[in-house]
Backbone of each chain as nested JSON, in Angstrom:
{
  "chains": [
    {"id": "A", "residues": [
      {"number": 1, "name": "MET", "atoms": {"N": [158.588, 193.576, 186.544], "CA": [159.884, 193.712, 187.247], "C": [160.861, 194.494, 186.379]}},
      {"number": 2, "name": "THR", "atoms": {"N": [161.297, 195.638, 186.864], "CA": [162.22, 196.427, 186.071], "C": [163.619, 195.819, 186.149]}},
      {"number": 3, "name": "LYS", "atoms": {"N": [164.475, 196.31, 185.248], "CA": [165.854, 195.815, 185.225], "C": [166.548, 196.131, 186.556]}},
      {"number": 4, "name": "LEU", "atoms": {"N": [166.249, 197.304, 187.098], "CA": [166.883, 197.697, 188.366], "C": [166.534, 196.707, 189.47]}},
      {"number": 5, "name": "MET", "atoms": {"N": [165.235, 196.33, 189.528], "CA": [164.819, 195.389, 190.568], "C": [165.54, 194.055, 190.396]}},
      {"number": 6, "name": "GLN", "atoms": {"N": [165.666, 193.613, 189.132], "CA": [166.38, 192.35, 188.879], "C": [167.799, 192.422, 189.411]}},
      {"number": 7, "name": "TRP", "atoms": {"N": [168.473, 193.537, 189.103], "CA": [169.868, 193.674, 189.538], "C": [169.959, 193.724, 191.049]}},
      {"number": 8, "name": "LEU", "atoms": {"N": [169.046, 194.514, 191.654], "CA": [169.075, 194.613, 193.117], "C": [168.836, 193.257, 193.751]}},
      {"number": 9, "name": "PHE", "atoms": {"N": [167.895, 192.496, 193.167], "CA": [167.589, 191.167, 193.688], "C": [168.821, 190.271, 193.605]}},
      {"number": 10, "name": "GLY", "atoms": {"N": [169.475, 190.251, 192.435], "CA": [170.665, 189.416, 192.266], "C": [171.767, 189.809, 193.223]}},
      {"number": 11, "name": "VAL", "atoms": {"N": [171.986, 191.133, 193.338], "CA": [173.068, 191.607, 194.211], "C": [172.796, 191.242, 195.661]}},
      {"number": 12, "name": "SER", "atoms": {"N": [171.528, 191.42, 196.085], "CA": [171.221, 191.115, 197.487], "C": [171.337, 189.623, 197.751]}},
      {"number": 13, "name": "LEU", "atoms": {"N": [170.978, 188.806, 196.738], "CA": [171.132, 187.35, 196.883], "C": [172.595, 186.991, 197.102]}},
      {"number": 14, "name": "LEU", "atoms": {"N": [173.462, 187.57, 196.245], "CA": [174.903, 187.313, 196.377], "C": [175.422, 187.788, 197.718]}},
      {"number": 15, "name": "ALA", "atoms": {"N": [174.98, 188.992, 198.122], "CA": [175.452, 189.546, 199.393], "C": [175.027, 188.663, 200.552]}},
      {"number": 16, "name": "THR", "atoms": {"N": [173.796, 188.137, 200.481], "CA": [173.336, 187.257, 201.55], "C": [174.18, 185.992, 201.611]}},
      {"number": 17, "name": "ALA", "atoms": {"N": [174.414, 185.385, 200.448], "CA": [175.232, 184.166, 200.429], "C": [176.609, 184.454, 201.004]}},
      {"number": 18, "name": "TRP", "atoms": {"N": [177.177, 185.623, 200.625], "CA": [178.503, 185.997, 201.128], "C": [178.472, 186.148, 202.643]}},
      {"number": 19, "name": "ALA", "atoms": {"N": [177.434, 186.837, 203.159], "CA": [177.357, 187.074, 204.6], "C": [177.158, 185.764, 205.354]}},
      {"number": 20, "name": "VAL", "atoms": {"N": [176.349, 184.855, 204.771], "CA": [176.101, 183.57, 205.442], "C": [177.4, 182.81, 205.622]}},
      {"number": 21, "name": "VAL", "atoms": {"N": [178.228, 182.776, 204.556], "CA": [179.472, 182.012, 204.65], "C": [180.488, 182.751, 205.522]}},
      {"number": 22, "name": "THR", "atoms": {"N": [180.569, 184.085, 205.356], "CA": [181.625, 184.825, 206.05], "C": [181.363, 184.922, 207.552]}},
      {"number": 23, "name": "PHE", "atoms": {"N": [180.11, 185.245, 207.934], "CA": [179.819, 185.445, 209.352], "C": [179.176, 184.221, 209.989]}},
      {"number": 24, "name": "ASP", "atoms": {"N": [179.014, 183.136, 209.19], "CA": [178.451, 181.885, 209.707], "C": [177.118, 182.161, 210.415]}},
      {"number": 25, "name": "LEU", "atoms": {"N": [176.174, 182.782, 209.672], "CA": [174.936, 183.28, 210.287], "C": [174.075, 182.171, 210.872]}},
      {"number": 26, "name": "PHE", "atoms": {"N": [174.027, 181.01, 210.193], "CA": [173.126, 179.96, 210.652], "C": [173.848, 178.873, 211.419]}},
      {"number": 27, "name": "GLY", "atoms": {"N": [175.099, 179.123, 211.802], "CA": [175.846, 178.1, 212.528], "C": [176.033, 176.827, 211.729]}},
      {"number": 28, "name": "LEU", "atoms": {"N": [176.281, 176.992, 210.403], "CA": [176.417, 175.808, 209.557], "C": [177.777, 175.146, 209.702]}},
      {"number": 29, "name": "SER", "atoms": {"N": [178.696, 175.82, 210.395], "CA": [180.051, 175.321, 210.616], "C": [180.713, 174.802, 209.34]}},
      {"number": 30, "name": "PHE", "atoms": {"N": [180.938, 175.783, 208.412], "CA": [181.699, 175.455, 207.207], "C": [183.132, 175.149, 207.588]}},
      {"number": 31, "name": "PRO", "atoms": {"N": [183.851, 174.425, 206.731], "CA": [185.296, 174.278, 206.974], "C": [185.954, 175.648, 206.989]}},
      {"number": 32, "name": "PRO", "atoms": {"N": [186.984, 175.844, 207.81], "CA": [187.589, 177.192, 207.92], "C": [188.125, 177.709, 206.596]}},
      {"number": 33, "name": "GLU", "atoms": {"N": [188.505, 176.785, 205.667], "CA": [189.031, 177.262, 204.376], "C": [187.963, 178.043, 203.622]}},
      {"number": 34, "name": "TYR", "atoms": {"N": [186.7, 177.595, 203.709], "CA": [185.613, 178.274, 203.0], "C": [185.551, 179.727, 203.422]}},
      {"number": 35, "name": "ARG", "atoms": {"N": [185.631, 179.935, 204.744], "CA": [185.537, 181.277, 205.275], "C": [186.725, 182.126, 204.812]}},
      {"number": 36, "name": "GLU", "atoms": {"N": [187.904, 181.505, 204.825], "CA": [189.116, 182.198, 204.388], "C": [188.973, 182.672, 202.949]}},
      {"number": 37, "name": "VAL", "atoms": {"N": [188.367, 181.807, 202.103], "CA": [188.182, 182.201, 200.711], "C": [187.084, 183.244, 200.603]}},
      {"number": 38, "name": "ALA", "atoms": {"N": [186.057, 183.126, 201.432], "CA": [184.858, 183.95, 201.239], "C": [185.073, 185.405, 201.647]}},
      {"number": 39, "name": "TRP", "atoms": {"N": [185.784, 185.636, 202.773], "CA": [185.748, 187.023, 203.262], "C": [186.407, 188.042, 202.349]}},
      {"number": 40, "name": "PRO", "atoms": {"N": [187.492, 187.737, 201.565], "CA": [187.976, 188.794, 200.655], "C": [187.243, 188.82, 199.325]}},
      {"number": 41, "name": "MET", "atoms": {"N": [186.114, 188.111, 199.189], "CA": [185.445, 187.987, 197.887], "C": [185.071, 189.322, 197.247]}},
      {"number": 42, "name": "PRO", "atoms": {"N": [184.461, 190.279, 197.989], "CA": [184.114, 191.544, 197.339], "C": [185.327, 192.233, 196.722]}},
      {"number": 43, "name": "VAL", "atoms": {"N": [186.433, 192.271, 197.489], "CA": [187.653, 192.892, 196.957], "C": [188.175, 192.084, 195.779]}},
      {"number": 44, "name": "TYR", "atoms": {"N": [188.073, 190.759, 195.887], "CA": [188.56, 189.916, 194.786], "C": [187.776, 190.199, 193.51]}},
      {"number": 45, "name": "LEU", "atoms": {"N": [186.449, 190.287, 193.634], "CA": [185.63, 190.576, 192.449], "C": [185.999, 191.932, 191.862]}},
      {"number": 46, "name": "LEU", "atoms": {"N": [186.224, 192.913, 192.743], "CA": [186.616, 194.248, 192.28], "C": [187.939, 194.188, 191.519]}},
      {"number": 47, "name": "VAL", "atoms": {"N": [188.909, 193.461, 192.09], "CA": [190.227, 193.358, 191.451], "C": [190.102, 192.646, 190.111]}},
      {"number": 48, "name": "SER", "atoms": {"N": [189.282, 191.576, 190.032], "CA": [189.139, 190.881, 188.753], "C": [188.485, 191.789, 187.717]}},
      {"number": 49, "name": "PHE", "atoms": {"N": [187.492, 192.571, 188.156], "CA": [186.855, 193.502, 187.222], "C": [187.876, 194.512, 186.703]}},
      {"number": 50, "name": "GLY", "atoms": {"N": [188.729, 195.01, 187.63], "CA": [189.769, 195.945, 187.211], "C": [190.719, 195.322, 186.219]}},
      {"number": 51, "name": "CYS", "atoms": {"N": [191.137, 194.075, 186.481], "CA": [192.044, 193.376, 185.569], "C": [191.39, 193.208, 184.205]}},
      {"number": 52, "name": "PHE", "atoms": {"N": [190.104, 192.827, 184.195], "CA": [189.389, 192.638, 182.935], "C": [189.326, 193.947, 182.148]}},
      {"number": 53, "name": "SER", "atoms": {"N": [189.018, 195.042, 182.862], "CA": [188.936, 196.332, 182.18], "C": [190.281, 196.718, 181.582]}},
      {"number": 54, "name": "LEU", "atoms": {"N": [191.346, 196.52, 182.38], "CA": [192.693, 196.861, 181.923], "C": [193.068, 196.036, 180.688]}},
      {"number": 55, "name": "ALA", "atoms": {"N": [192.736, 194.74, 180.729], "CA": [193.057, 193.872, 179.603], "C": [192.269, 194.294, 178.367]}},
      {"number": 56, "name": "THR", "atoms": {"N": [190.994, 194.668, 178.544], "CA": [190.187, 195.1, 177.409], "C": [190.774, 196.354, 176.768]}},
      {"number": 57, "name": "VAL", "atoms": {"N": [191.124, 197.335, 177.634], "CA": [191.714, 198.577, 177.118], "C": [193.013, 198.266, 176.374]}},
      {"number": 58, "name": "GLY", "atoms": {"N": [193.865, 197.417, 176.988], "CA": [195.139, 197.066, 176.363], "C": [194.94, 196.386, 175.03]}},
      {"number": 59, "name": "TYR", "atoms": {"N": [193.986, 195.455, 174.966], "CA": [193.745, 194.728, 173.716], "C": [193.252, 195.675, 172.632]}},
      {"number": 60, "name": "ARG", "atoms": {"N": [192.345, 196.585, 173.008], "CA": [191.827, 197.528, 172.01], "C": [192.925, 198.467, 171.532]}},
      {"number": 61, "name": "VAL", "atoms": {"N": [193.834, 198.86, 172.454], "CA": [194.951, 199.721, 172.038], "C": [195.841, 198.969, 171.054]}},
      {"number": 62, "name": "ALA", "atoms": {"N": [196.087, 197.686, 171.343], "CA": [197.01, 196.907, 170.509], "C": [196.435, 196.644, 169.13]}},
      {"number": 63, "name": "THR", "atoms": {"N": [195.111, 196.517, 169.028], "CA": [194.509, 196.165, 167.738], "C": [193.732, 197.328, 167.141]}},
      {"number": 64, "name": "PHE", "atoms": {"N": [194.179, 198.557, 167.495], "CA": [193.485, 199.732, 166.964], "C": [193.741, 199.844, 165.466]}},
      {"number": 65, "name": "ASN", "atoms": {"N": [192.664, 200.07, 164.705], "CA": [192.799, 200.055, 163.252], "C": [192.734, 201.445, 162.659]}},
      {"number": 66, "name": "ASP", "atoms": {"N": [193.566, 201.683, 161.628], "CA": [193.363, 202.841, 160.778], "C": [192.366, 202.441, 159.7]}},
      {"number": 67, "name": "CYS", "atoms": {"N": [191.379, 203.314, 159.436], "CA": [190.384, 202.985, 158.423], "C": [190.786, 203.679, 157.13]}},
      {"number": 68, "name": "ASP", "atoms": {"N": [191.776, 203.094, 156.407], "CA": [192.307, 203.725, 155.2], "C": [191.231, 203.926, 154.148]}},
      {"number": 69, "name": "GLU", "atoms": {"N": [190.459, 202.864, 153.923], "CA": [189.463, 202.912, 152.859], "C": [188.398, 203.96, 153.155]}},
      {"number": 70, "name": "ALA", "atoms": {"N": [187.941, 203.966, 154.409], "CA": [186.916, 204.927, 154.802], "C": [187.444, 206.344, 154.671]}},
      {"number": 71, "name": "ALA", "atoms": {"N": [188.739, 206.551, 155.018], "CA": [189.333, 207.877, 154.91], "C": [189.333, 208.323, 153.453]}},
      {"number": 72, "name": "ARG", "atoms": {"N": [189.727, 207.409, 152.532], "CA": [189.75, 207.767, 151.117], "C": [188.351, 208.109, 150.621]}},
      {"number": 73, "name": "GLU", "atoms": {"N": [187.385, 207.287, 151.04], "CA": [186.003, 207.516, 150.63], "C": [185.522, 208.886, 151.099]}},
      {"number": 74, "name": "LEU", "atoms": {"N": [185.86, 209.212, 152.342], "CA": [185.439, 210.485, 152.908], "C": [186.076, 211.647, 152.144]}},
      {"number": 75, "name": "GLN", "atoms": {"N": [187.397, 211.515, 151.826], "CA": [188.068, 212.573, 151.069], "C": [187.407, 212.765, 149.71]}},
      {"number": 76, "name": "ASP", "atoms": {"N": [187.057, 211.644, 149.041], "CA": [186.375, 211.736, 147.754], "C": [185.068, 212.484, 147.887]}},
      {"number": 77, "name": "GLN", "atoms": {"N": [184.333, 212.146, 148.933], "CA": [183.03, 212.781, 149.124], "C": [183.185, 214.273, 149.39]}},
      {"number": 78, "name": "ILE", "atoms": {"N": [184.232, 214.639, 150.137], "CA": [184.474, 216.06, 150.402], "C": [184.76, 216.797, 149.098]}},
      {"number": 79, "name": "LYS", "atoms": {"N": [185.615, 216.156, 148.267], "CA": [185.953, 216.771, 146.98], "C": [184.698, 216.96, 146.139]}},
      {"number": 80, "name": "GLU", "atoms": {"N": [183.891, 215.904, 146.106], "CA": [182.648, 215.925, 145.342], "C": [181.741, 217.059, 145.813]}},
      {"number": 81, "name": "ALA", "atoms": {"N": [181.597, 217.164, 147.113], "CA": [180.71, 218.181, 147.674], "C": [181.22, 219.575, 147.348]}},
      {"number": 82, "name": "LYS", "atoms": {"N": [182.56, 219.743, 147.439], "CA": [183.133, 221.057, 147.139], "C": [182.845, 221.444, 145.697]}},
      {"number": 83, "name": "GLU", "atoms": {"N": [183.054, 220.475, 144.762], "CA": [182.797, 220.765, 143.347], "C": [181.343, 221.141, 143.127]}},
      {"number": 84, "name": "ASP", "atoms": {"N": [180.477, 220.358, 143.772], "CA": [179.041, 220.6, 143.632], "C": [178.672, 221.995, 144.114]}},
      {"number": 85, "name": "LEU", "atoms": {"N": [179.25, 222.382, 145.259], "CA": [178.947, 223.701, 145.81], "C": [179.494, 224.807, 144.911]}},
      {"number": 86, "name": "ARG", "atoms": {"N": [180.698, 224.551, 144.351], "CA": [181.298, 225.561, 143.472], "C": [180.43, 225.784, 142.242]}},
      {"number": 87, "name": "LYS", "atoms": {"N": [179.911, 224.662, 141.716], "CA": [179.034, 224.754, 140.54], "C": [177.818, 225.615, 140.835]}},
      {"number": 88, "name": "LYS", "atoms": {"N": [177.352, 225.534, 142.069], "CA": [176.148, 226.287, 142.427], "C": [176.482, 227.718, 142.847]}},
      {"number": 89, "name": "GLY", "atoms": {"N": [177.773, 228.101, 142.655], "CA": [178.11, 229.497, 142.846], "C": [178.548, 229.873, 144.245]}},
      {"number": 90, "name": "LEU", "atoms": {"N": [178.948, 228.877, 145.039], "CA": [179.411, 229.185, 146.39], "C": [180.914, 229.355, 146.375]}},
      {"number": 91, "name": "LYS", "atoms": {"N": [181.438, 230.429, 146.965], "CA": [182.885, 230.637, 146.985], "C": [183.466, 229.901, 148.181]}},
      {"number": 92, "name": "LEU", "atoms": {"N": [184.468, 229.034, 147.92], "CA": [185.045, 228.251, 149.033], "C": [186.458, 228.749, 149.308]}}
    ]},
    {"id": "B", "residues": [
      {"number": 1, "name": "MET", "atoms": {"N": [196.523, 200.13, 160.687], "CA": [197.148, 199.234, 161.669], "C": [197.782, 200.052, 162.799]}},
      {"number": 2, "name": "ALA", "atoms": {"N": [197.674, 199.526, 163.992], "CA": [198.264, 200.226, 165.133], "C": [199.779, 200.247, 165.008]}},
      {"number": 3, "name": "SER", "atoms": {"N": [200.392, 201.348, 165.46], "CA": [201.848, 201.452, 165.353], "C": [202.515, 200.517, 166.341]}},
      {"number": 4, "name": "GLY", "atoms": {"N": [203.84, 200.34, 166.147], "CA": [204.568, 199.383, 166.987], "C": [204.486, 199.718, 168.46]}},
      {"number": 5, "name": "ALA", "atoms": {"N": [204.63, 201.015, 168.777], "CA": [204.591, 201.42, 170.189], "C": [203.222, 201.123, 170.788]}},
      {"number": 6, "name": "ASP", "atoms": {"N": [202.157, 201.416, 170.004], "CA": [200.804, 201.134, 170.496], "C": [200.646, 199.656, 170.794]}},
      {"number": 7, "name": "ARG", "atoms": {"N": [201.146, 198.825, 169.85], "CA": [200.959, 197.384, 170.033], "C": [201.714, 196.885, 171.265]}},
      {"number": 8, "name": "THR", "atoms": {"N": [202.954, 197.41, 171.445], "CA": [203.725, 196.993, 172.63], "C": [203.005, 197.422, 173.902]}},
      {"number": 9, "name": "ALA", "atoms": {"N": [202.541, 198.678, 173.914], "CA": [201.877, 199.178, 175.122], "C": [200.625, 198.363, 175.419]}},
      {"number": 10, "name": "GLY", "atoms": {"N": [199.817, 198.103, 174.379], "CA": [198.581, 197.353, 174.584], "C": [198.843, 195.953, 175.085]}},
      {"number": 11, "name": "MET", "atoms": {"N": [199.801, 195.258, 174.424], "CA": [200.105, 193.896, 174.845], "C": [200.697, 193.893, 176.256]}},
      {"number": 12, "name": "GLY", "atoms": {"N": [201.478, 194.944, 176.571], "CA": [202.013, 195.061, 177.93], "C": [200.899, 195.172, 178.949]}},
      {"number": 13, "name": "LEU", "atoms": {"N": [199.883, 195.985, 178.632], "CA": [198.742, 196.128, 179.543], "C": [198.041, 194.787, 179.737]}},
      {"number": 14, "name": "VAL", "atoms": {"N": [197.803, 194.076, 178.611], "CA": [197.121, 192.773, 178.691], "C": [197.934, 191.812, 179.547]}},
      {"number": 15, "name": "LEU", "atoms": {"N": [199.238, 191.762, 179.288], "CA": [200.112, 190.845, 180.021], "C": [200.113, 191.18, 181.513]}},
      {"number": 16, "name": "PHE", "atoms": {"N": [200.235, 192.483, 181.818], "CA": [200.261, 192.909, 183.221], "C": [198.974, 192.523, 183.941]}},
      {"number": 17, "name": "SER", "atoms": {"N": [197.835, 192.761, 183.285], "CA": [196.563, 192.45, 183.952], "C": [196.409, 190.947, 184.132]}},
      {"number": 18, "name": "LEU", "atoms": {"N": [196.852, 190.156, 183.14], "CA": [196.755, 188.695, 183.278], "C": [197.621, 188.197, 184.429]}},
      {"number": 19, "name": "LEU", "atoms": {"N": [198.865, 188.736, 184.497], "CA": [199.759, 188.34, 185.592], "C": [199.151, 188.686, 186.935]}},
      {"number": 20, "name": "LEU", "atoms": {"N": [198.651, 189.938, 187.035], "CA": [198.058, 190.388, 188.299], "C": [196.883, 189.505, 188.688]}},
      {"number": 21, "name": "PHE", "atoms": {"N": [196.035, 189.199, 187.693], "CA": [194.849, 188.389, 187.971], "C": [195.248, 186.992, 188.453]}},
      {"number": 22, "name": "SER", "atoms": {"N": [196.207, 186.368, 187.777], "CA": [196.548, 185.004, 188.187], "C": [197.22, 184.99, 189.562]}},
      {"number": 23, "name": "TYR", "atoms": {"N": [198.118, 185.977, 189.797], "CA": [198.778, 186.037, 191.108], "C": [197.747, 186.24, 192.207]}},
      {"number": 24, "name": "TYR", "atoms": {"N": [196.799, 187.162, 191.979], "CA": [195.807, 187.467, 193.005], "C": [194.867, 186.281, 193.226]}},
      {"number": 25, "name": "THR", "atoms": {"N": [194.529, 185.587, 192.117], "CA": [193.66, 184.417, 192.247], "C": [194.326, 183.337, 193.086]}},
      {"number": 26, "name": "VAL", "atoms": {"N": [195.604, 183.064, 192.809], "CA": [196.315, 182.064, 193.607], "C": [196.35, 182.497, 195.069]}},
      {"number": 27, "name": "TRP", "atoms": {"N": [196.612, 183.783, 195.283], "CA": [196.732, 184.314, 196.638], "C": [195.423, 184.124, 197.423]}},
      {"number": 28, "name": "VAL", "atoms": {"N": [194.299, 184.501, 196.779], "CA": [193.032, 184.535, 197.518], "C": [192.323, 183.18, 197.506]}},
      {"number": 29, "name": "ILE", "atoms": {"N": [192.292, 182.52, 196.347], "CA": [191.452, 181.319, 196.205], "C": [192.216, 180.039, 196.521]}},
      {"number": 30, "name": "VAL", "atoms": {"N": [193.483, 179.954, 196.094], "CA": [194.184, 178.674, 196.203], "C": [194.882, 178.513, 197.551]}},
      {"number": 31, "name": "LEU", "atoms": {"N": [195.47, 179.612, 198.056], "CA": [196.318, 179.492, 199.25], "C": [195.619, 178.912, 200.484]}},
      {"number": 32, "name": "PRO", "atoms": {"N": [194.339, 179.223, 200.758], "CA": [193.728, 178.617, 201.952], "C": [193.7, 177.097, 201.906]}},
      {"number": 33, "name": "PHE", "atoms": {"N": [193.756, 176.509, 200.722], "CA": [193.702, 175.053, 200.615], "C": [195.085, 174.418, 200.588]}},
      {"number": 34, "name": "VAL", "atoms": {"N": [196.132, 175.247, 200.734], "CA": [197.501, 174.726, 200.747], "C": [197.992, 174.712, 202.193]}},
      {"number": 35, "name": "ASP", "atoms": {"N": [198.709, 173.676, 202.56], "CA": [199.191, 173.568, 203.938], "C": [200.017, 174.798, 204.316]}},
      {"number": 36, "name": "ALA", "atoms": {"N": [199.931, 175.179, 205.593], "CA": [200.552, 176.424, 206.035], "C": [202.074, 176.385, 205.925]}},
      {"number": 37, "name": "ASP", "atoms": {"N": [202.675, 175.208, 205.941], "CA": [204.141, 175.141, 205.894], "C": [204.638, 174.815, 204.485]}},
      {"number": 38, "name": "HIS", "atoms": {"N": [203.773, 174.938, 203.484], "CA": [204.172, 174.647, 202.108], "C": [205.075, 175.764, 201.579]}},
      {"number": 39, "name": "VAL", "atoms": {"N": [205.927, 175.413, 200.583], "CA": [206.86, 176.396, 200.012], "C": [206.12, 177.565, 199.392]}},
      {"number": 40, "name": "LEU", "atoms": {"N": [204.941, 177.298, 198.816], "CA": [204.183, 178.312, 198.084], "C": [203.899, 179.533, 198.956]}},
      {"number": 41, "name": "HIS", "atoms": {"N": [203.74, 179.328, 200.25], "CA": [203.388, 180.433, 201.136], "C": [204.5, 181.469, 201.239]}},
      {"number": 42, "name": "ARG", "atoms": {"N": [205.727, 181.064, 200.872], "CA": [206.843, 182.001, 201.005], "C": [206.753, 183.113, 199.97]}},
      {"number": 43, "name": "TYR", "atoms": {"N": [206.022, 182.881, 198.866], "CA": [205.979, 183.874, 197.79], "C": [204.812, 184.846, 197.937]}},
      {"number": 44, "name": "PHE", "atoms": {"N": [204.075, 184.762, 199.04], "CA": [202.927, 185.649, 199.212], "C": [202.994, 186.322, 200.577]}},
      {"number": 45, "name": "LEU", "atoms": {"N": [202.497, 187.585, 200.615], "CA": [202.411, 188.296, 201.886], "C": [201.313, 187.66, 202.741]}},
      {"number": 46, "name": "PRO", "atoms": {"N": [201.278, 187.995, 204.04], "CA": [200.185, 187.49, 204.88], "C": [198.822, 187.831, 204.293]}},
      {"number": 47, "name": "ARG", "atoms": {"N": [197.823, 187.068, 204.662], "CA": [196.522, 187.109, 203.999], "C": [195.805, 188.45, 204.093]}},
      {"number": 48, "name": "GLU", "atoms": {"N": [195.941, 189.135, 205.253], "CA": [195.173, 190.379, 205.393], "C": [195.624, 191.433, 204.379]}},
      {"number": 49, "name": "PHE", "atoms": {"N": [196.86, 191.296, 203.879], "CA": [197.34, 192.269, 202.897], "C": [196.624, 192.127, 201.561]}},
      {"number": 50, "name": "SER", "atoms": {"N": [195.993, 190.981, 201.296], "CA": [195.279, 190.812, 200.027], "C": [194.073, 191.748, 199.954]}},
      {"number": 51, "name": "VAL", "atoms": {"N": [193.635, 192.289, 201.095], "CA": [192.573, 193.292, 201.063], "C": [193.145, 194.683, 201.297]}},
      {"number": 52, "name": "ILE", "atoms": {"N": [194.182, 194.777, 202.165], "CA": [194.739, 196.091, 202.495], "C": [195.381, 196.737, 201.268]}},
      {"number": 53, "name": "LEU", "atoms": {"N": [196.18, 195.961, 200.534], "CA": [196.909, 196.539, 199.392], "C": [195.961, 197.083, 198.319]}},
      {"number": 54, "name": "PRO", "atoms": {"N": [194.95, 196.301, 197.851], "CA": [194.009, 196.903, 196.886], "C": [193.297, 198.109, 197.46]}},
      {"number": 55, "name": "GLY", "atoms": {"N": [192.984, 198.086, 198.771], "CA": [192.344, 199.242, 199.381], "C": [193.222, 200.47, 199.295]}},
      {"number": 56, "name": "VAL", "atoms": {"N": [194.499, 200.313, 199.665], "CA": [195.432, 201.441, 199.596], "C": [195.579, 201.917, 198.155]}},
      {"number": 57, "name": "ALA", "atoms": {"N": [195.683, 200.957, 197.219], "CA": [195.816, 201.328, 195.813], "C": [194.593, 202.111, 195.348]}},
      {"number": 58, "name": "GLY", "atoms": {"N": [193.401, 201.673, 195.767], "CA": [192.18, 202.369, 195.383], "C": [192.143, 203.787, 195.923]}},
      {"number": 59, "name": "VAL", "atoms": {"N": [192.55, 203.95, 197.193], "CA": [192.555, 205.292, 197.793], "C": [193.527, 206.202, 197.048]}},
      {"number": 60, "name": "VAL", "atoms": {"N": [194.738, 205.665, 196.751], "CA": [195.735, 206.455, 196.025], "C": [195.198, 206.862, 194.657]}},
      {"number": 61, "name": "LEU", "atoms": {"N": [194.534, 205.913, 193.979], "CA": [193.969, 206.191, 192.66], "C": [192.925, 207.301, 192.74]}},
      {"number": 62, "name": "LEU", "atoms": {"N": [192.014, 207.183, 193.732], "CA": [190.985, 208.209, 193.887], "C": [191.604, 209.572, 194.172]}},
      {"number": 63, "name": "LEU", "atoms": {"N": [192.663, 209.59, 195.029], "CA": [193.341, 210.847, 195.332], "C": [193.934, 211.453, 194.069]}},
      {"number": 64, "name": "CYS", "atoms": {"N": [194.569, 210.598, 193.222], "CA": [195.164, 211.093, 191.978], "C": [194.087, 211.694, 191.083]}},
      {"number": 65, "name": "ILE", "atoms": {"N": [192.945, 210.992, 190.95], "CA": [191.864, 211.5, 190.107], "C": [191.36, 212.836, 190.644]}},
      {"number": 66, "name": "ALA", "atoms": {"N": [191.207, 212.909, 191.982], "CA": [190.719, 214.153, 192.589], "C": [191.7, 215.283, 192.334]}},
      {"number": 67, "name": "ALA", "atoms": {"N": [193.016, 215.003, 192.503], "CA": [194.03, 216.037, 192.279], "C": [194.007, 216.499, 190.826]}},
      {"number": 68, "name": "PHE", "atoms": {"N": [193.901, 215.536, 189.901], "CA": [193.864, 215.868, 188.476], "C": [192.669, 216.754, 188.157]}},
      {"number": 69, "name": "THR", "atoms": {"N": [191.491, 216.331, 188.69], "CA": [190.279, 217.126, 188.463], "C": [190.443, 218.539, 189.01]}},
      {"number": 70, "name": "ALA", "atoms": {"N": [191.015, 218.633, 190.23], "CA": [191.187, 219.948, 190.843], "C": [192.105, 220.814, 189.982]}},
      {"number": 71, "name": "VAL", "atoms": {"N": [193.222, 220.237, 189.511], "CA": [194.167, 221.007, 188.695], "C": [193.496, 221.498, 187.422]}},
      {"number": 72, "name": "VAL", "atoms": {"N": [192.744, 220.609, 186.753], "CA": [192.083, 220.994, 185.5], "C": [191.063, 222.095, 185.746]}},
      {"number": 73, "name": "LEU", "atoms": {"N": [190.265, 221.947, 186.803], "CA": [189.246, 222.952, 187.1], "C": [189.891, 224.295, 187.397]}},
      {"number": 74, "name": "LEU", "atoms": {"N": [190.976, 224.289, 188.199], "CA": [191.639, 225.547, 188.55], "C": [192.216, 226.212, 187.305]}},
      {"number": 75, "name": "LYS", "atoms": {"N": [192.815, 225.406, 186.416], "CA": [193.396, 225.973, 185.198], "C": [192.331, 226.609, 184.335]}},
      {"number": 76, "name": "ASN", "atoms": {"N": [191.159, 225.963, 184.255], "CA": [190.09, 226.495, 183.42], "C": [189.492, 227.762, 184.006]}},
      {"number": 77, "name": "HIS", "atoms": {"N": [189.602, 227.929, 185.316], "CA": [188.979, 229.091, 185.938], "C": [189.838, 230.343, 185.821]}},
      {"number": 78, "name": "LYS", "atoms": {"N": [191.163, 230.163, 185.732], "CA": [192.061, 231.308, 185.792], "C": [191.813, 232.351, 184.708]}},
      {"number": 79, "name": "PRO", "atoms": {"N": [191.721, 231.965, 183.405], "CA": [191.545, 232.978, 182.364], "C": [190.29, 233.807, 182.561]}},
      {"number": 80, "name": "LYS", "atoms": {"N": [189.227, 233.193, 183.106], "CA": [187.984, 233.929, 183.3], "C": [188.184, 235.075, 184.292]}},
      {"number": 81, "name": "LYS", "atoms": {"N": [189.02, 234.823, 185.317], "CA": [189.247, 235.864, 186.314], "C": [190.065, 237.01, 185.728]}},
      {"number": 82, "name": "MET", "atoms": {"N": [190.94, 236.686, 184.74], "CA": [191.788, 237.71, 184.154], "C": [190.964, 238.727, 183.369]}},
      {"number": 83, "name": "ASP", "atoms": {"N": [189.873, 238.282, 182.737], "CA": [189.101, 239.187, 181.888], "C": [188.54, 240.363, 182.676]}}
    ]}
  ]
}
């Protein structure tokens, strides 16, 4: 079973459960509140995913780090490489 | 360390998304279980708008992305025609 099949299986399972509750396919006569909650579910999931993405982006922006040490290390390495190249007769 | 403006903007985004999520959750999940004449219902639009508004927002967003893409593509094409 490939990953795609697993995902398709899960999605179709969820979609079936959603359709059963929303359209009352088997005449199970759920309480009307269930149906009220169920029918906007796809949009609700989409909105929650959007909120999660927005929060993740915001959090990463707020805690974005400068890598001071790595920058210094890189500058040292550049200097080292330049000296090495100069020694070997390369004009920089 | 992120600058002050970055931190404010990021925390603002987090706060906005949390507020939106909680408001929308109450609107969609909690309201059907609250009596129709309860005070809480006064702070929310009718139920069908909980799907219409995100739909409209999504369409507007897609239109903006399409317009942006079109503008960028047109700008990139112009210099080639000049040559």
